[in-house]
C-alpha positions in Angstrom: 22.9 24.7 -1.8 21.2 24.2 -5.2 23.0 25.2 -8.4 20.8 26.3 -11.2 22.2 26.6 -14.7 20.3 28.5 -17.4 20.5 26.4 -20.6 20.6 29.4 -22.9 23.6 30.9 -21.0 25.3 27.5 -21.1 24.8 27.3 -24.9 26.0 30.8 -25.4 29.3 29.9 -23.6 29.6 26.8 -25.7 29.0 28.8 -28.9 31.7 31.4 -28.0 34.2 28.6 -27.2 33.5 26.7 -30.4 33.6 29.9 -32.6 37.0 31.0 -31.2 38.7 28.0 -32.8 40.4 28.5 -36.2 38.2 27.8 -39.2 40.6 25.4 -40.9 40.8 23.3 -37.7 37.1 22.4 -37.9 35.7 19.4 -39.6 32.4 19.4 -41.6 30.7 17.5 -38.7 32.0 20.0 -36.2 30.5 22.9 -38.2 27.2 21.1 -38.5 27.1 20.6 -34.7 27.9 24.3 -34.2 24.9 25.2 -36.5 22.6 22.9 -34.5 23.7 24.4 -31.2 23.2 28.0 -32.5 19.7 27.0 -33.8 18.8 25.5 -30.4 20.1 28.7 -28.7 17.9 30.8 -30.9 14.8 28.7 -30.1 15.5 29.0 -26.4 16.2 32.8 -26.4 13.4 33.8 -28.8 10.5 33.9 -26.3 12.4 35.9 -23.8 12.4 39.7 -23.5 16.0 39.8 -24.7 15.0 37.7 -27.8 12.1 40.1 -28.5 14.5 43.1 -28.3 16.8 41.4 -30.8 13.9 40.7 -33.1 12.7 44.3 -32.9 16.2 45.6 -33.8 16.5 43.2 -36.7 13.1 44.3 -38.0 14.0 48.0 -37.8 17.3 47.3 -39.6 15.5 45.3 -42.3 12.9 48.1 -42.7 15.6 50.7 -42.9 17.5 48.8 -45.6 14.3 48.2 -47.6 13.3 51.9 -47.4 16.7 53.1 -48.4 16.5 51.2 -51.6 13.2 52.7 -52.7 13.1 56.1 -54.5 
């Protein structure tokens, strides 16, 4: 039996576990490591269909905000 672990899923679990901790319990280095993990997660998920869907939704939201500010 071969066990395959998707790195993006593993990073998502690590992110959730790290962000559940209380803010005042984190050191500055701990926060920097969390930022690096989130950036790597973003790079891994960006080329996937799910990542493209998130990008499309973010673009639509940005366009909606931009258009709502114009007269």
